[in-house]
C-alpha positions in Angstrom: 123.6 105.7 -120.2 126.2 108.0 -118.6 125.9 111.6 -119.6 128.7 113.2 -121.5 129.2 115.8 -118.7 129.4 113.1 -116.0 131.9 111.1 -118.0 134.0 114.2 -118.6 133.9 115.0 -114.8 134.9 111.4 -113.9 137.8 111.3 -116.4 139.0 114.9 -115.8 142.5 115.0 -114.3 143.3 111.4 -115.2 146.3 111.1 -117.5 144.8 107.9 -118.9 142.1 105.5 -117.8 143.9 102.6 -119.3 147.2 101.5 -117.6 149.4 100.4 -120.6 150.2 96.7 -120.9 153.9 97.3 -120.5 153.2 98.6 -117.0 151.0 95.6 -116.0 152.3 92.5 -114.2 151.4 89.5 -116.3 152.0 85.7 -116.2 152.3 83.5 -119.3 150.1 80.5 -119.7 153.1 78.1 -119.9 154.7 79.4 -116.6 154.5 77.1 -113.6 152.4 78.0 -110.6 155.6 78.5 -108.6 156.6 81.2 -111.1 153.2 82.8 -110.9 153.2 82.7 -107.1 156.7 84.3 -107.1 155.6 87.2 -109.5 152.3 87.8 -107.7 153.8 87.8 -104.2 156.7 90.1 -105.2 154.2 92.6 -106.8 151.6 92.1 -104.0 148.8 91.2 -106.5 146.1 88.6 -105.8 145.1 88.3 -109.5 146.9 89.0 -112.8 146.3 88.6 -116.5 147.5 85.5 -118.2 148.9 85.8 -121.8 150.1 83.5 -124.5 153.5 83.9 -126.1 152.0 86.5 -128.5 150.7 88.7 -125.7 147.1 87.6 -126.3 144.8 87.4 -123.3 144.0 83.9 -122.2 142.7 84.3 -118.7 143.4 85.3 -115.1 145.4 83.6 -112.4 144.7 84.3 -108.8 146.1 83.2 -105.4 142.9 81.2 -104.6 143.2 79.3 -107.9 146.9 78.5 -107.1 146.1 77.3 -103.6 143.1 75.3 -104.8 145.4 73.5 -107.3 147.8 72.2 -104.6 145.4 71.5 -101.7 143.6 68.3 -100.8 141.5 67.2 -97.8 144.6 66.6 -95.7 147.4 68.8 -96.8 148.8 71.6 -98.9 151.3 70.2 -101.5 153.7 73.0 -102.1 155.9 70.6 -104.0 153.3 70.5 -106.8 153.8 74.2 -107.6 156.6 73.5 -110.1 154.7 70.8 -111.8 151.4 72.6 -112.7 151.2 75.1 -115.5 149.2 78.3 -115.2 147.0 77.3 -118.2 145.8 74.2 -116.3 144.2 76.2 -113.6 143.6 79.8 -114.8 140.1 81.3 -115.0 139.1 81.6 -118.7 135.9 83.5 -117.9 137.3 87.0 -117.3 136.1 90.6 -117.8 137.4 92.2 -120.9 136.6 95.1 -123.2 137.9 96.2 -126.6 139.8 99.5 -127.1 136.6 101.3 -128.1 134.9 100.4 -124.8 132.0 102.3 -123.4 132.6 103.7 -119.9 129.2 102.5 -118.7 130.3 98.9 -119.5 133.5 99.3 -117.6 131.8 100.7 -114.6 129.3 97.8 -114.5 132.2 95.3 -114.7 134.3 97.0 -112.1 131.6 96.5 -109.5 132.7 92.9 -109.2 136.3 93.0 -110.5 139.4 94.8 -109.4 140.4 95.5 -113.0 139.2 95.0 -116.5 141.5 93.9 -119.3 141.5 96.0 -122.5 142.4 94.1 -125.7 142.6 95.0 -129.4 141.0 93.1 -132.2 143.6 90.4 -132.1 143.0 89.9 -128.3 146.4 91.3 -127.5 146.5 93.0 -124.1 146.5 96.7 -124.5 146.2 97.5 -120.8 143.9 97.4 -117.8 141.4 99.7 -116.2 141.4 99.5 -112.5 138.7 100.1 -109.9 141.2 102.3 -108.2 141.4 104.7 -111.1 137.6 105.0 -111.3 137.4 105.5 -107.5 140.1 108.2 -107.7 137.9 110.1 -110.2 134.8 109.6 -108.1 136.6 110.8 -105.0 137.7 113.9 -106.8 134.1 114.6 -108.0 132.6 114.1 -104.5 135.1 116.4 -102.8 135.2 119.1 -105.4 131.7 119.2 -106.9 130.4 122.2 -105.2 133.7 124.1 -105.8 133.5 123.5 -109.5 129.7 123.6 -110.1 126.9 125.9 -108.9 124.6 123.9 -106.6 121.3 125.3 -105.3 119.6 124.2 -102.1 116.6 123.1 -104.1 116.1 119.3 -104.2 116.6 117.9 -107.7 113.4 117.1 -109.5 113.0 114.0 -111.7 112.8 114.9 -115.4 
């Protein structure tokens, strides 16, 4: 369990941990892979959330999944990009938390994911929590800890 003081230190200075959904690049499940590739390339993202027409989370689409869908043993078939829908190849096993998430759960998930999707009770995307935001807070703690807290030369003892 993360101590309350540590959580406060990590989140101190962040406007919000959750980047709101209206600021997140998303793809809709009925878009074609060509549209997904266009959006992802223009935003320079390698993975983005996939939503249905009611803004509910359905999965994630990534550049490797797109390439895998159009490649065979001999060639890459770029002409297939317009024929395949995102919902046919998206990853439906994705990290997600509800709005009342525990920071400890988020930290654990961010070890292996660039971001975690945050949804409400109807699975509507509320926003995302990025590894970058957590690392920004961690970087601030590491660089300012001794300026903000009294530290003794004594080695910490296990309680």
